[in-house]
N, C-alpha and C positions, 0 to 999 in steps of 0.2 A: 390614786383617787386620782379622778377625771372629771376636768371640766365643758362643759358641752357648750359651744359656739354655735348658735342656730340664727339662719336669716327666716325672718319674719316672713318674708313675702313684701310685694309693694303695700299692700293697707288691705284689700279686701280678707279677712279671714279666713275664706275659705282656698285662698294660694299658698299657706305654710302646705309643709310637705307634709303627709303621712308621719313620719317620723320625729320631724320637728314639732308634730302638734301630743306626740304619744309623752314626746322628752318633757314639754311642760307640762302637760298632766300629773306626769310622776317627779316631778321636779319638787324640792323645797324651800330652793330659793331661786327665785328666778329676777336676776339685772337686766334692765327693758334701757332700748336710748330714747326714754323720752315721748315728745309728742311726736317721733319718727315712725311708732311703733302703734297699728288700731289698738284703744284698749281691750274692743271687744274680744282681744288674742287672750284679755290677762284676765276677762272673767270666768267667776266659776273655778279659780284654780285653787288647790290648798295650797302654796307654796306662799310663804312670803315674796310680797313686792318690791325691788329697789329701786325709784329713778335715776340713773346715771347721770341725768342733766344736771351739771355744773360741776359735777364731783371731777376729781383726777383721778388716770389709772392708779396712784396708790391707793387711791380711798375705796375703788371699788374694788381692786383686788384684796385688801386685805379687807373686808366682810364677806369677800367668797371664800377666802380663803379661812376665815371664823368658820362660816358655816360646815364648810367641806372637814375638816379639820374634830366637827362637830357629828361626822358622820352622815350628813346630808348629800343631796342630789343637790347639783348646781348646774342652772344653764344662764347662760349670757346672751340675750335675745338680740339679734342688729336687723335694724329695719332692710329691706329687699334681702340680696342677696349679701354676704359677708364680707365677700372678695373683690367686690368694686366702690374703694372708698371705704370701705370699713373700719381701718386701722387697726386690724386684728391681730397681725403679726407683733407689732409694740406690747400688747395686752399679753399676746401668749409665749412668746420666750421669753420673760420672768419667772413665767409659771411652770415653764420647763425645764429652766436652769435649776429649779428649785426640788426638781424630780417630778411634779408633776403632771399627769397623761391632759391631753386636751384633745378634741374629737372637732372636726367642723361637720357641721352639716348644711349641708348648699338651701338657700332660696330661692325665691321667683325675684328676678331683681325688678326694676320700675322701668327698664328700655323694654324687657321684653312685654310688661303690663300697659307701657305706651304704645307700642308695635301691636297687639291687638286693638288697641281703643282707635286706633287706626285702621284698623284690617289691612295693616299691609305688610310686606318684607321688609326686614331692614336687606337684604341680600336677596337681588332680583335678577333673574338673568339677563342679560342683556340693556342690566340699567347698574348696576353697582356690584361686585363679586366680592364686594372689601365692604368691612365695616371699622370705624373708628372712634375708642372711646377717651376721650379728653375731658378736660377742665380747666378755665381760665384762669390765669395770673389773680391772684386776690390776696387776705393779709396771710393766706399761707400758704401761697402759692409765691414767688417772685418772678417767673419767668413762666408764660407758657408759648408751646409750639402754633399754635393756631394759623399765624398766616401761612407757615410752610405747608401743615397738614390741610388746610381749607384747599390749597393748591392739587391737590392729589385727586380733586372732582368725586371722593363717593362718597357713601352716606357715614355722618358724622354723629355721634351721640352726645351732644354736649352737657355736661353732671353740674353741679354747684355753680350756676353762671346764670343764673336767671336773672338775678339782681344786677347783673353787665351786660345784660342784652344787646344794649344800644353799642358797647365798645367791642362785643362779640361779633355782632355783623356786620361793622366796619372793620375789624383787623381779618375778617374771611376773604381771601383772595377770589374768588366766583363774581361771577355775572349779577345783576341785581336781582335779576326775575328767577334766582333758585330758588325752589319750595324749600319751606320750612317750615315745621308746625314743634309748637310747644303744647304740653300735655303737663297738668297741672293737676296732680293727689291723681295720678294715673292708680284706678281699679277702687277708688273711695268713691262714696256716695256725693260728693262733691266734685265730682273729675270733673276741669273741663280744658277742651281742644279747641286751639286757635293755629288756622292754618294762614299760613301768607307766604310771602319771599325775603330774600334782607331786603328788600328794598322798604316792605313796609311791616315789617313781624314785631319789631320794637314799638312800633304808636299805635299797635293793637294791645302787645302784652301790657302795655306801661296806663292804657283806656279801660282793662280791666282790673289793674292795681295789683299783678300776681308781684308777686317778691320774693317770692322761696317758693322751696317743694313741686317744683318743677324741670322736666326736663326737654332741653332743646335737641329735634332732630333736622337735619339737615342733611337736603337729598332729595333727587329726581323720586326714591319710593314713597314719597309723599304723595307724589301724583298719584300712584299705582296706575298709568300708561308705559306704554313704550316696550313694555317685556316681550322675550320669548317665550314659547312654550318649553319646558324643561326637558330633559331628554329621556326622565323616566317617562313622561306623558307625552310623547312626539310620537305623530301618525307611523302608522308601524302596516 
């Protein structure tokens, strides 16, 4: 018996992997992550569908096990890529302890959709050779490391924090003119891109009323300037 944990991608239904799409089409039960998953991905499926929004892990697990033990194929559909703030390990470990096999199918993260929307690179020669993925403290995280991480001066991708944008930019120990981009609903039809600096991005976000489903990118890669030609394309 096996349960598939599938990354749905960032929103655009064409950005799910070929394998992920096939598994959805073959599934008898799809447990999906509420409004985080584009409903177009669920259209036309023969599977029963269960929205996990508001359900505990134990409740969703019970439904998946019921279908699995009836000989049905079960897919747990996560937004983006399930390995980034996907809370999959706490779902998979109890299943594995019961002798149930799990398989993880990666997906396109909203981080990569945001970079694509900005038409930039997250690592850019001569600008930033490293990328930090992090999140701010909040209801489910007592303390973050934003001040220390900000001082490293490299590209930062900040998840799950747009509702605290003003606190975030104040905590980053970088010059006020450091470029910042906020991408709301990356790859969705209502995608929005806001570009600014640490000094003014919070004002722009609040003016637009963006309070959820947005990624914050900090660093000079946002400007798309100052880079050097890569070794691969160097003059010969």
